[in-house]
N, C-alpha and C positions, 0 to 999 in steps of 0.2 A: 228315163233312167230305170234300169231293172231293179226289182225289189231287193236282190242280193247286194247290189251296189249301194243302195240306200242304207242297208243295215251295216255294211262295212264302213261307209263314210260316217254314219252316226256313231258307231263304236269308236272309230279313230278320233272323232271330235271329243267324245266323252273321256277317253284316255288322255288326250292332250289337256283337257280342262283340269282333270284330277292331278296330272303331273305338274302342271303349272301352279296349281294351288299348293301342292306339296313343296315345290321350289320356293315359293313365296314364304311359306311357314318356316322353312329351314333358314332362309336368309334373314328373316326377321327375328329369329331366335325363339320362336314359339315353343313353349314347354321348357324354356331355359330359366332356371331359378336364380341366375346371377343378376338380380335387380338390386341396385343399391338402395339403402334406406334413405329417407329424406324427411325433413321437417321435424315435428315434435317426436315422432317415432324414433328417429335417429338419435336425438338427444337422450331420450329415456333409455333406449337400448344400450347406447355407449356408456351411460352412467351406471347402469346395472352390471354390464360386463366388466368395467374397470373396478367397480366395487368388489366383484367376485375374484378378480385377479390381484387386487391390491395395487393397481396402477399398471402403466405400460403405455405403449404407443398403438393406437388403432390403425391397422393396416387395411382392412377391408370390412365392409358391411354387406349383408345380403338379406333379402326378404325370403322367407320360406326355405331356409337351408337345412338339408338333412332331416326333414320331418319336423323341424321346429318352425316357429313363426319368424324368428330372426336369428341370424348368425353373425357374430362379431369376431374377427381375427385380430389378435393382439400380440405385439412383440413385447416380451417381458424385459426387465432390466438386465437379466443375464443373457439376453440375446435369443432365448428360445421363443417359440411361437405357440400360442394356444388358440383354439376356437371355442368360444363360449356360445352355447345355444340357449335361446330364451323362448318362453311360451308367449302367447298373445298378451299376457298381463305383465310382461317383462321380468318374469321370475326365471332364474337360471334353471335349465333342465339338466344340462351337463356341461362339462368343460373337459376338453381333451387336447393332447399335443397335436399340433398342426405342422405337417412337414411340407406343405405347399409353399411355394414362393409367392409373394404378393402378386395378385392379378392372374395367378395360374388358374384359379377356379372361382374367382369372384370379382367384385368391383372395387375399385380403389375408393377409400374413404375420403371425404372432402376435408 
């Protein structure tokens, strides 16, 4: 095999390996922050968020949402939705109106 052919074959193989890895990362949701809370963290985050809003129905929970440790989307009694962002100690960082429909940008709460 000629030297040029070896370089072309090697380069093609490298590009295929990189492209395949990228496809796997995209398919698996790598870098995607829509991971639902579970276990004790879920209970603590939901309690903190509901205390901040004065109640409501939890629609979604997320780990690492919008620069916070946890994000909880809640439907209030008046039908409006808010997202409560918490730090890693479950303290409320901020609370803002959320215009996404459930599961549009997060994971359904259990």
